[in-house]
C-alpha positions in Angstrom: -53.8 -2.5 -10.7 -56.2 -0.2 -12.5 -55.0 3.3 -13.2 -51.4 2.2 -12.0 -50.8 -0.1 -15.0 -51.3 3.3 -17.3 -48.1 4.5 -16.4 -45.6 1.4 -17.4 -43.4 2.2 -19.9 -45.1 -0.8 -22.3 -48.7 0.0 -21.3 -49.5 1.1 -24.9 -49.2 -2.5 -26.0 -51.6 -4.4 -23.6 -55.4 -3.7 -23.0 -55.0 -5.0 -19.4 -52.5 -4.8 -16.7 -50.2 -7.1 -15.4 -50.9 -9.7 -12.9 -49.7 -8.9 -9.3 -48.0 -12.3 -9.8 -46.0 -11.0 -12.8 -45.6 -7.3 -11.4 -44.2 -9.0 -8.0 -41.6 -11.3 -10.1 -40.7 -9.0 -12.6 -40.5 -5.7 -10.5 -36.6 -4.8 -9.9 -36.8 -1.5 -7.9 -36.3 -3.1 -4.5 -32.7 -3.7 -5.2 -32.0 -1.5 -8.1 -32.7 1.7 -6.7 -29.5 1.7 -5.5 -27.8 2.9 -8.8 -30.2 6.0 -9.2 -27.3 8.3 -9.1 -25.9 6.5 -12.0 -29.4 6.6 -13.7 -29.8 10.1 -13.5 -26.1 10.5 -14.5 -26.9 8.7 -17.5 -29.9 10.6 -18.2 -28.3 14.2 -17.9 -25.8 13.0 -20.6 -28.3 11.3 -22.9 -30.7 14.8 -22.8 -27.2 17.2 -23.2 -26.8 14.8 -26.4 -30.0 14.8 -27.7 -30.1 18.7 -27.5 -26.5 19.2 -29.2 -27.9 16.8 -32.3 -31.4 18.8 -32.5 -33.7 16.1 -31.1 -34.4 18.4 -27.6 -34.5 22.6 -27.9 -32.0 24.2 -25.0 -35.4 24.7 -22.9 -36.3 21.3 -22.9 -32.8 20.4 -22.0 -32.6 22.3 -19.8 -36.2 22.1 -17.7 -35.3 18.1 -18.0 -31.6 18.9 -16.1 -33.3 20.8 -13.3 -36.1 18.3 -13.0 -33.5 15.6 -12.7 -31.5 17.9 -10.1 -34.6 17.4 -8.3 -35.0 13.8 -8.1 -31.5 13.2 -7.2 -32.0 15.6 -4.3 -35.1 13.7 -3.2 -33.1 10.5 -3.7 -30.1 11.9 -1.7 -32.6 12.9 1.2 -34.8 9.7 1.2 -37.7 11.5 0.4 -38.5 10.3 -3.2 -42.1 8.6 -3.2 -42.4 5.6 -5.2 -45.5 4.6 -7.1 -47.1 1.1 -7.5 -46.2 1.2 -11.5 -42.4 2.1 -10.7 -41.0 -1.4 -11.8 -37.5 -0.5 -11.8 -35.2 2.8 -10.9 -35.4 3.8 -14.7 -39.0 3.8 -14.3 -39.1 5.7 -11.3 -36.9 8.5 -12.3 -38.7 9.0 -15.5 -42.0 9.1 -14.0 -41.0 11.6 -11.5 -38.8 13.3 -14.1 -42.4 13.7 -15.9 -44.2 14.8 -13.1 -41.7 17.7 -12.7 -41.5 18.8 -16.4 -44.7 17.1 -18.1 -44.2 18.0 -22.1 -40.1 18.1 -21.7 -40.0 15.2 -19.5 -42.0 12.9 -22.1 -38.9 13.4 -24.2 -36.3 11.7 -22.0 -36.5 8.4 -23.3 -36.1 9.4 -27.3 -33.7 7.2 -28.7 -33.1 5.1 -25.6 -34.2 1.7 -24.4 -34.0 0.2 -20.7 -32.0 -2.1 -22.5 -29.1 0.1 -23.1 -30.1 2.2 -20.0 -29.6 -0.6 -17.5 -26.3 -1.7 -19.0 -25.0 1.7 -18.9 -26.0 2.3 -15.1 -24.5 -1.2 -13.9 -21.5 -0.4 -15.6 -21.0 3.2 -14.0 -21.8 1.5 -10.6 -19.5 -1.5 -11.0 -16.8 0.7 -12.5 -17.2 2.8 -9.1 -17.6 0.1 -6.8 -14.8 -1.6 -8.0 -12.3 1.2 -7.7 -13.8 1.8 -3.9 -13.2 -1.9 -2.7 -10.0 -2.0 -4.4 -9.1 1.0 -2.5 -10.1 -1.0 0.7 -8.0 -3.9 -0.3 -4.8 -1.7 -0.6 -5.7 -0.1 2.8 -5.9 -3.7 4.4 -2.7 -4.2 2.7 -1.1 -1.3 4.1 -2.2 -2.6 7.6 -0.5 -5.9 7.1 3.0 -3.9 6.0 2.6 -1.7 9.1 2.2 -5.0 11.2 5.1 -6.7 9.4 7.1 -3.7 10.3 6.4 -3.4 13.6 7.2 -7.0 14.0 10.9 -6.4 13.6 12.8 -9.7 13.8 10.2 -12.0 15.3 9.8 -15.4 13.7 7.4 -18.1 13.7 7.2 -21.8 12.1 6.5 -22.1 8.6 3.9 -24.7 7.9 3.2 -27.2 5.0 0.6 -29.6 5.1 -0.1 -27.8 8.5 3.3 -29.6 9.8 5.9 -27.0 11.4 8.4 -27.0 8.3 11.0 -23.9 8.2 11.1 -21.3 10.5 10.0 -17.7 8.8 10.2 -14.2 9.9 6.6 -12.8 11.2 6.9 -10.3 8.5 7.6 -12.6 6.0 4.4 -14.3 6.8 2.4 -11.4 6.8 3.8 -10.0 3.8 2.8 -13.3 1.7 -1.0 -12.2 2.3 0.0 -8.7 1.2 1.2 -10.1 -2.2 -1.7 -12.2 -2.4 -4.0 -9.5 -2.0 -1.8 -7.5 -4.7 -2.9 -9.9 -7.1 -6.8 -9.3 -6.1 -6.4 -5.6 -6.8 -4.6 -6.0 -10.1 -7.9 -8.4 -11.2 -10.3 -5.7 -9.9 -8.6 -2.8 -11.5 -8.2 -4.8 -15.0 -11.8 -5.7 -14.7 -12.6 -2.3 -14.4 -10.5 -1.2 -17.3 -12.4 -4.0 -19.5 -15.7 -2.8 -18.5 -15.0 0.8 -19.1 -17.1 1.0 -22.4 -20.3 2.8 -22.7 -23.3 1.0 -24.0 -25.7 4.0 -24.4 -27.1 4.6 -27.9 -27.4 0.8 -28.4 -31.3 1.3 -27.9 -33.3 -2.0 -27.4 -30.5 -4.2 -29.7 -30.2 -2.4 -33.1 -29.2 1.4 -32.1 -31.5 4.1 -33.6 -32.9 6.0 -37.0 -32.2 9.0 -35.0 -29.2 11.2 -35.4 -27.9 10.3 -32.2 -24.2 10.2 -30.8 -22.9 7.6 -28.7 -19.6 8.9 -28.6 -20.6 12.0 -27.3 -22.5 10.5 -24.3 -19.4 8.0 -23.9 -17.3 10.9 -23.1 -20.2 12.9 -21.2 -20.1 9.8 -18.7 -16.4 9.4 -18.5 -16.2 6.0 -20.3 -13.0 5.1 -22.4 -14.8 4.3 -25.2 -18.0 3.4 -26.6 -19.8 0.4 -27.9 -18.6 -1.5 -31.3 -21.6 -3.6 -32.1 -25.4 -2.7 -30.1 -26.3 -6.5 -29.9 -23.3 -7.2 -27.7 -23.8 -3.8 -26.0 -27.1 -4.8 -24.3 -26.5 -8.2 -23.8 -22.9 -8.3 -22.5 -22.7 -8.8 -18.9 -19.2 -10.3 -18.7 -18.1 -7.4 -16.5 -20.4 -8.9 -14.0 -19.0 -12.2 -14.4 -15.7 -11.2 -14.1 -16.4 -9.0 -10.8 -17.7 -11.9 -9.3 -14.9 -14.0 -10.2 -12.6 -11.3 -8.8 -14.8 -11.0 -5.7 -14.8 -14.8 -4.7 -11.4 -15.3 -5.6 -10.6 -12.1 -3.0 -12.9 -13.8 -0.5 -11.1 -17.2 -0.9 -8.1 -15.2 0.3 -9.6 -13.6 3.1 -10.9 -17.0 4.1 -7.4 -18.5 4.4 -6.2 -15.0 6.4 -9.5 -16.0 8.6 -8.5 -19.8 9.2 -4.7 -19.1 9.9 -6.3 -16.4 12.6 -8.6 -18.9 13.9 -6.0 -21.3 14.6 -3.1 -18.8 15.7 -5.7 -17.6 18.5 -6.7 -21.1 19.7 -4.9 -22.2 23.1 -3.0 -24.9 21.0 -1.2 -22.6 18.7 -1.3 -19.5 21.2 0.4 -17.1 18.6 -1.7 -14.2 19.0 -4.5 -12.8 21.3 -7.4 -11.1 20.0 -8.5 -7.6 20.8 -12.0 -7.4 22.7 -13.3 -5.1 20.0 -12.9 -7.5 17.4 -13.7 -10.7 19.3 -16.8 -12.2 21.0 -17.7 -14.2 24.2 -19.9 -17.3 24.6 -23.4 -17.4 26.1 -22.1 -20.6 28.3 -18.6 -20.5 29.0 -17.4 -17.5 30.5 -13.6 -17.9 29.3 -14.3 -18.1 25.7 -12.7 -15.2 23.6 -13.9 -16.3 19.8 -12.4 -15.2 16.6 -16.0 -14.5 14.8 -14.8 -12.2 12.4 -12.3 -14.8 11.2 -14.8 -17.5 10.9 -17.2 -15.1 9.0 -14.7 -14.3 6.7 -13.9 -18.2 6.2 -18.0 -18.3 5.9 -18.3 -15.6 3.6 -16.1 -17.4 1.0 -18.9 -19.8 0.3 -21.6 -17.1 -0.2 -19.2 -15.3 -2.9 -18.5 -18.5 -4.8 -22.0 -19.1 -4.9 -22.9 -16.0 -6.5 -20.4 -16.9 -9.2 -21.5 -20.0 -10.2 -25.0 -19.3 -9.8 -24.7 -16.1 -12.4 -22.4 -18.0 -14.6 -25.5 -20.5 -15.0 -27.9 -18.2 -15.4 -25.8 -16.8 -18.7 -24.7 -20.2 -20.2 -28.4 -20.3 -22.3 -29.2 -17.1 -23.4 -29.3 -16.1 -26.9 -28.6 -12.5 -28.1 -29.8 -10.1 -27.2 -31.3 -8.8 -24.1 -33.5 -11.9 -21.9 -35.1 -11.1 -18.6 -32.8 -13.4 -17.0 -30.1 -10.5 -17.1 -32.2 -9.0 -14.3 -30.4 -11.4 -12.3 -26.9 -9.8 -12.9 -27.8 -7.0 -9.7 -28.3 -9.1 -6.7 -25.5 -11.4 -6.6 -23.5 -8.3 -7.7 -24.6 -5.8 -5.1 -24.4 -8.4 -2.5 -20.9 -10.0 -3.5 -19.4 -6.1 -3.2 -21.5 -6.0 0.1 -20.1 -8.8 1.8 -16.3 -8.1 0.4 -16.7 -4.2 1.9 -17.8 -5.1 5.3 -15.2 -8.3 5.5 -12.3 -6.6 4.6 -13.2 -3.8 7.1 -13.7 -5.9 10.0 -10.7 -8.4 9.1 -8.6 -5.2 8.7 -9.8 -4.0 12.5 -8.8 -7.6 13.6 -5.5 -8.0 12.3 -4.5 -4.2 12.9 -5.3 -4.8 16.5 -4.0 -8.5 17.1 -1.3 -8.9 19.9 1.4 -11.3 18.5 2.9 -13.5 21.5 6.3 -13.6 19.8 8.1 -15.7 22.5 5.1 -18.6 22.0 6.2 -18.4 18.2 9.9 -18.6 18.4 9.8 -21.2 21.0 7.7 -23.5 18.2 10.3 -22.1 15.6 13.3 -23.1 17.5 12.8 -26.6 17.7 15.8 -28.3 16.2 14.1 -30.5 13.5 13.0 -27.1 11.8 16.8 -26.5 10.9 17.1 -30.1 9.1 17.0 -28.5 5.8 19.8 -26.2 6.9 21.8 -28.7 7.8 21.7 -30.5 4.4 22.4 -27.4 2.7 25.4 -26.9 4.8 26.7 -30.4 3.3 25.7 -29.0 -0.2 27.9 -25.9 0.5 31.1 -28.6 1.1 30.1 -30.6 -2.1 28.0 -33.3 -1.3 24.9 -34.1 -3.6 21.7 -32.9 -2.1 20.1 -36.3 -2.1 23.0 -37.9 -0.3 22.9 -34.9 2.1 19.2 -35.3 2.7 20.0 -39.1 3.6 22.4 -38.0 6.2 20.4 -35.6 7.8 17.4 -37.4 7.8 19.1 -40.5 9.7 20.5 -38.4 12.3 16.8 -37.0 12.7 15.2 -40.2 12.6 17.9 -41.2 15.4 17.4 -38.3 17.3 13.5 -39.1 17.6 14.1 -42.9 18.6 16.0 -41.3 21.5 19.6 -42.1 20.7 21.0 -38.9 21.6 19.5 -35.0 21.0 20.1 -34.2 17.5 22.5 -31.4 18.1 25.2 -34.1 19.7 24.6 -36.5 16.8 25.3 -33.7 14.3 28.4 -32.5 16.5 30.0 -36.2 16.2 29.4 -36.4 12.9 32.7 -35.7 11.1 30.7 -34.4 7.7 29.1 -32.0 10.0 30.3 -31.1 13.2 30.3 -28.3 15.9 29.9 -25.5 13.2 27.0 -27.3 11.7 25.5 -28.2 15.0 25.3 -24.4 15.7 22.7 -23.9 13.1 20.4 -26.0 15.5 20.6 -23.1 18.5 17.7 -21.4 19.0 17.2 -18.0 16.4 19.9 -19.6 14.0 17.6 -20.9 11.2 15.4 -18.1 10.2 18.6 -16.2 9.3 19.9 -18.9 6.9 17.1 -18.1 4.0 18.4 -15.2 2.7 17.6 -15.5 -1.2 15.3 -12.9 -3.0 11.9 -13.5 -1.1 13.5 -15.5 1.4 12.5 -15.8 5.0 15.2 -14.4 7.1 15.1 -11.1 8.4 17.8 -9.7 6.2 15.8 -10.5 2.9 12.7 -9.3 4.4 13.9 -6.1 4.9 14.5 -5.8 1.0 11.1 -7.3 0.5 9.9 -4.4 2.5 11.1 -1.8 0.3 9.5 -3.7 -2.7 6.3 -3.9 -1.0 5.8 -0.4 -0.1 6.7 0.4 -3.9 4.0 -2.0 -5.0 1.8 -0.4 -2.7 2.4 2.9 -4.1 1.5 1.8 -7.7 -1.6 0.3 -6.9 -3.1 3.6 -5.2 -1.7 5.2 -8.6 -3.9 2.8 -10.5 -6.9 3.1 -8.4 
């Protein structure tokens, strides 16, 4: 290592340099360099504050700010050159600034530790990323809304236990996923609000004896407020755990959408036809059109859940304050965000290009047995207790399945039901019956569409 070791931020404490094994395990630059913009933004705020409180001259401040601009330009252009001693993004930026402004650059780390620096960088990065991902979810929700509007009065079977239950409008089914995703957006934005606290100024763990102003740096960085306790500020990674949970649950919801698309695209269901651009073929079977995007959405959920459980395990035994274990916060968070981003974009494209085979859906939804509950509710409207009505209809269903007669004839011949009730068994009738708020009838769905539009507008405003 030789000369390179002399440039580590902590070289003065040690006579020799770190072993190659230690450096390979310790260095985080390969993954934390993606936070370069946040690290530079934090440094700009820090040196601005240092000049305001008299710890830097205006000339020194300006020299550092110019150097930071240059470094950012090098990162943006991909021309930055790393040295073996650059163990993380903070070291790399400070080293390069000091090369550009040797005397002033040596003061950039005044009253600052990498402990509060990395916590600041990661909060800034996560704050931006959660907002971006929430925007992608809302974009996907808009796709679902567009598909729901285009579906018109098309209907399909609803399922419980993966058994046909009651028919619902296709728009109603699509919006069910839209409402689920709305909770995911709300969680992402709530987490973003909770993490909006600046740790800068907490130092290594106990603040500083120098006259720094953490309120000012929080203001310069656009944080809602500064930290209240320096020990908590450098050790808190709740926001990472919360983000990982939010993303894992979002991934589970995307997995559920994927599973439905896999079923719907099968020959056994035949509810949808996949667009060529969002499906794959088989290397052996020329007839195949595979829903790989949906399968990957389903598969990625396990990866996201793994990131959450792994990081919670990392946190569970840590004493205050900073421990090197916390370096394990970034890779799962970065990967979770990348995974969700790609999955959302791919699923959005897949859903937006689906062809819905509404005639196949309707043929399955219009089975007379799907109207059994409507028959029971018909009896309830005429004064019969629901349990008794359930038994009456259940008996007719059993007799029809045994081949005694068609369900329609059995219902029409029952004085308690009759031809008026039998008419509920005709194609397209059952789906129109459930008109209660949030129900599956087209008339109820029309009102739901208006509420969903208002929801999307509100979420977009929050983002």
